[in-house]
C-alpha positions in Angstrom: -14.3 18.5 46.1 -11.7 16.8 48.4 -8.9 19.1 49.5 -5.7 17.5 50.6 -2.6 19.3 51.9 0.4 19.9 49.7 2.4 17.0 51.1 -0.5 14.7 50.2 -0.4 16.1 46.6 3.4 15.3 46.5 2.6 11.7 47.7 0.0 11.3 44.9 2.4 12.4 42.3 5.1 10.1 43.6 2.7 7.1 43.8 1.6 7.8 40.2 5.2 7.8 39.1 5.8 4.5 40.9 2.9 2.9 39.2 4.2 4.0 35.8 7.7 2.9 36.7 6.4 -0.6 37.5 4.5 -0.8 34.2 7.5 0.5 32.3 9.7 -2.2 33.8 7.1 -4.7 32.9 7.2 -3.7 29.3 11.0 -3.7 29.3 10.9 -7.3 30.6 8.5 -8.4 27.9 10.6 -6.7 25.3 13.7 -8.5 26.6 12.0 -11.9 26.6 10.6 -11.7 23.1 11.7 -14.9 21.3 11.0 -17.5 18.7 7.4 -18.0 19.9 6.6 -14.4 18.8 7.9 -15.3 15.3 5.8 -18.5 15.3 2.7 -16.5 16.3 3.3 -13.9 13.5 3.7 -16.7 11.0 0.6 -18.4 12.2 -1.5 -15.2 11.9 -0.1 -14.4 8.4 -0.8 -17.8 7.1 -4.4 -18.0 8.4 -7.0 -19.1 5.9 -9.7 -18.3 8.5 -9.8 -15.8 11.3 -8.1 -14.9 14.5 -10.4 -15.6 17.5 -9.3 -13.7 20.6 -10.6 -15.1 23.9 -10.4 -13.8 27.5 -12.2 -13.1 30.8 -12.4 -10.2 33.1 -9.6 -7.6 32.6 -7.9 -9.9 30.1 -11.2 -10.0 28.2 -11.2 -6.2 27.9 -7.6 -6.4 26.5 -8.7 -9.3 24.2 -11.6 -7.2 22.9 -9.3 -4.3 22.1 -6.8 -6.5 20.3 -9.6 -8.0 18.2 -10.5 -4.5 17.1 -6.9 -3.7 16.3 -6.3 -6.8 14.2 -9.7 -6.4 12.4 -8.9 -2.8 11.5 -5.4 -3.6 10.1 -6.1 -6.4 7.7 -6.5 -9.5 9.8 -10.0 -10.9 10.1 -10.5 -11.2 13.9 -13.3 -11.3 16.5 -13.5 -11.4 20.3 -15.2 -14.2 22.1 -16.1 -13.9 25.8 -14.8 -17.1 27.4 -17.9 -17.6 29.6 -20.3 -17.0 26.8 -18.3 -19.4 24.6 -19.4 -22.2 26.9 -22.9 -21.8 25.5 -22.2 -22.2 21.8 -20.1 -19.3 20.5 -17.3 -21.7 19.7 -19.4 -23.3 16.9 -18.1 -20.7 14.5 -14.4 -21.8 15.0 -12.9 -24.0 12.3 -9.6 -25.7 11.6 -8.7 -22.7 9.4 -8.8 -20.4 12.4 -6.3 -19.6 15.3 -7.3 -18.8 18.8 -5.3 -16.2 20.8 -6.2 -17.0 24.5 -5.4 -14.5 27.2 -5.0 -15.5 30.8 -2.2 -14.2 33.0 -2.5 -17.1 35.5 -3.0 -19.6 32.6 -5.6 -21.2 34.9 -8.7 -19.1 34.2 -11.3 -21.9 34.4 -13.6 -20.4 31.7 -10.7 -20.2 29.3 -9.2 -23.6 30.1 -12.6 -25.3 29.7 -12.7 -24.2 26.1 -9.3 -25.8 25.2 -10.5 -29.4 24.5 -13.2 -28.1 22.2 -10.8 -25.8 20.3 -8.4 -28.7 20.0 -11.1 -31.0 18.6 -12.1 -28.3 16.1 -8.5 -28.2 14.9 -7.7 -24.5 15.4 -4.2 -23.4 16.4 -4.0 -22.1 20.0 -1.7 -19.2 20.8 -1.5 -18.6 24.5 -0.6 -15.3 26.1 0.2 -16.0 29.8 2.5 -15.3 32.7 2.9 -19.0 33.6 4.7 -21.3 31.2 3.7 -24.3 33.4 0.0 -23.5 33.4 -2.9 -25.5 31.9 -3.3 -22.9 29.1 0.4 -23.0 28.2 0.5 -26.9 28.2 -2.4 -27.1 25.8 -1.2 -24.3 23.5 0.6 -24.8 20.2 2.5 -21.5 20.8 3.0 -19.7 24.1 3.8 -16.0 24.4 5.2 -15.6 27.9 4.6 -12.4 29.8 7.1 -12.6 32.7 5.4 -10.2 35.0 5.5 -11.0 38.8 4.7 -7.6 40.2 1.5 -5.8 39.6 1.2 -2.0 40.2 -1.6 -2.7 42.7 -0.1 -2.6 46.3 -1.7 -6.0 47.1 -0.3 -7.4 43.8 -3.8 -8.6 43.0 -5.5 -6.1 40.6 -4.3 -6.8 37.0 -2.3 -3.7 36.0 1.2 -4.3 34.8 0.2 -7.7 33.4 -2.7 -6.3 31.3 -0.5 -3.4 30.1 2.1 -6.0 29.0 -0.6 -8.2 27.2 -2.0 -5.1 25.4 1.5 -4.0 24.2 2.5 -7.5 23.2 -0.8 -7.9 21.2 -0.2 -4.6 19.6 3.3 -5.7 18.6 1.8 -8.8 17.0 -0.7 -6.7 15.0 1.8 -4.1 13.9 4.4 -6.6 12.7 1.7 -8.5 10.9 0.3 -5.4 9.1 3.9 -4.3 8.2 4.6 -7.6 6.6 1.3 -7.4 4.6 2.2 -4.0 3.4 -1.0 -2.6 4.9 -0.6 1.2 4.3 -2.4 4.4 5.1 -4.5 4.3 2.0 -5.6 0.7 2.9 -6.6 2.0 6.3 -8.6 4.8 4.8 -10.2 2.5 2.3 -11.5 0.2 5.0 -12.6 2.8 7.5 -15.0 5.2 5.7 -16.9 7.4 8.2 -15.6 5.4 11.1 -17.1 2.1 10.2 -14.2 0.2 11.8 -13.8 -3.3 10.6 -16.9 -3.5 8.5 -15.1 -3.0 5.2 -12.7 -5.8 6.3 -15.4 -8.4 6.2 -14.6 -11.1 3.7 -16.9 -13.0 1.3 -16.8 -16.1 3.5 -18.3 -14.1 6.4 -21.5 -13.3 4.5 -21.9 -16.0 1.8 -24.7 -18.5 1.6 -23.6 -22.1 2.0 -24.7 -25.7 2.5 -28.4 -26.4 1.8 -28.8 -22.7 0.8 -26.9 -23.4 -2.5 -29.0 -24.0 -5.7 -26.9 -26.9 -7.0 -27.6 -29.7 -9.5 -25.4 -32.3 -11.4 -24.6 -32.2 -15.1 -27.1 -34.9 -15.9 -30.0 -33.3 -14.0 -32.9 -32.6 -16.4 -33.4 -29.0 -17.3 -36.9 -29.1 -15.7 -35.3 -29.9 -12.3 -32.6 -27.3 -12.7 -35.2 -24.6 -13.3 -37.2 -25.7 -10.2 -34.0 -25.6 -8.1 -33.3 -22.2 -9.4 -36.7 -20.8 -8.6 -36.9 -22.3 -5.1 -33.6 -20.6 -4.1 -34.4 -17.1 -5.5 -30.8 -16.3 -6.6 -31.8 -16.4 -10.3 -29.1 -19.0 -10.9 -28.3 -22.7 -10.5 -24.7 -24.1 -10.2 -23.8 -27.3 -11.9 -21.2 -29.3 -9.9 -19.5 -32.7 -10.1 -19.0 -35.2 -7.3 -16.0 -33.3 -6.0 -18.0 -30.1 -5.7 -16.0 -28.5 -8.5 -18.1 -25.9 -10.4 -18.6 -27.0 -14.0 -21.1 -24.3 -15.1 -24.3 -22.5 -14.3 -27.7 -21.8 -15.6 -29.2 -18.3 -15.1 -32.6 -16.8 -15.6 -31.1 -14.9 -18.5 -30.1 -18.3 -20.1 -33.7 -19.4 -19.7 -35.0 -16.3 -21.4 -32.7 -16.9 -24.4 -33.8 -20.6 -24.6 -37.5 -19.5 -24.6 -36.9 -16.9 -27.2 -35.2 -19.5 -29.5 -38.6 -21.1 -29.7 -37.5 -24.7 -29.0 -37.0 -25.9 -25.5 -36.8 -29.5 -24.3 -37.3 -29.7 -20.5 -36.0 -33.3 -20.4 -32.5 -32.6 -21.7 -29.5 -32.8 -19.4 -28.7 -29.3 -18.0 -25.0 -29.6 -19.1 -26.1 -29.3 -22.7 -27.4 -25.8 -22.2 -25.4 -24.6 -19.2 -23.1 -21.5 -19.3 -19.6 -23.0 -19.0 -17.7 -20.1 -17.5 -19.5 -18.9 -14.4 -18.2 -15.9 -12.5 -16.3 -17.0 -9.4 -14.6 -15.3 -6.5 -12.3 -16.5 -3.7 -13.8 -16.8 -0.3 -11.0 -14.7 1.2 -11.7 -11.6 -0.9 -12.9 -8.5 0.9 -16.6 -7.7 0.5 -15.7 -4.3 -0.9 -13.6 -6.0 -3.7 -16.4 -8.4 -4.5 -18.8 -5.5 -4.8 -16.4 -3.7 -7.2 -16.1 -7.0 -9.2 -19.9 -7.3 -9.5 -20.2 -3.6 -10.6 -17.4 -4.1 -13.2 -19.1 -7.1 -14.8 -22.6 -5.9 -14.3 -23.7 -9.1 -12.4 -25.6 -9.7 -9.2 -24.5 -13.2 -8.1 -21.0 -14.8 -7.6 -20.1 -18.4 -6.9 -17.5 -18.6 -4.0 -14.6 -21.0 -4.1 -11.8 -22.0 -1.7 -8.1 -22.3 -2.5 -8.6 -25.8 -3.9 -11.3 -24.3 -6.3 -14.0 -26.2 -4.5 -17.4 -24.5 -4.5 -18.1 -23.4 -0.9 -20.8 -20.7 -1.3 -22.8 -18.2 -3.2 -23.0 -14.4 -2.7 -25.7 -12.0 -3.9 -25.3 -8.3 -4.5 -27.8 -7.6 -1.8 -25.6 -9.5 0.7 -22.7 -7.2 -0.1 -24.8 -4.1 0.2 -26.3 -5.3 3.5 -22.8 -5.9 4.9 -22.1 -2.3 4.5 -19.6 -2.5 1.6 -21.3 0.4 -0.1 -21.5 2.6 3.0 
């Protein structure tokens, strides 16, 4: 163990206090500069149909990862993307319904800035958190949260210290204001954090649903024979009947088929719309996985069709998908 003399100990205490003083001043500065851009960022996050994607590199990346966990655990679907890894395909999951919170104190971090054209093209809103309003990041952002920190606690003013503390605190402020507006309470927190499974219960149906070619869909005029084949090839035990606008008109289940067979007369050439069930069970894509599981248990069903806010069919979810997602953990 290193032994220093008492005067050295006093110096250490004083230096520690000076670091904390610099960081306290940094937070006071951020607090004093909070403006309309903070309001715009909160409004953007509250109105998201998709998710909040938080991007960063290096020390900012560590802060970004923490903020993603904080948002995800308080009612905002969020995930962290490492800016360097995003160059290699991780951005493919971002859509126009999402927002990207990008952290870079200089606003010139090359890995972050290189992502901006792609994010713009995908149509996601960009919220920048940066110390430089004139930076590349700030110029490309829809909303800029300015962190006016010029002095780091590091004696060479190089190691990110005060700036990362400020970014962390500002991100926390965003998350807390958001959760307060949503009315997210202690019981909600407990409900979504059983046995420490942080964030898992906050997964939404859109995160786990089957979509695209995985959907067993037919049109109203499709012969019953084809509808049965479509159903059996997709293994959900159900076929959805949709119109040209992808609106769900009805469904055909293996239970419906059993009833048809038991009736003694079955014509495989008739249009599926003549025998379809006209009120399929549906759920909104933004519903929590845990709520979807409760809905299935309530109605004693194993499959749900998933719709968006325009009531367009976007996916299908099976009971096993919900259980695998940890909703029943």
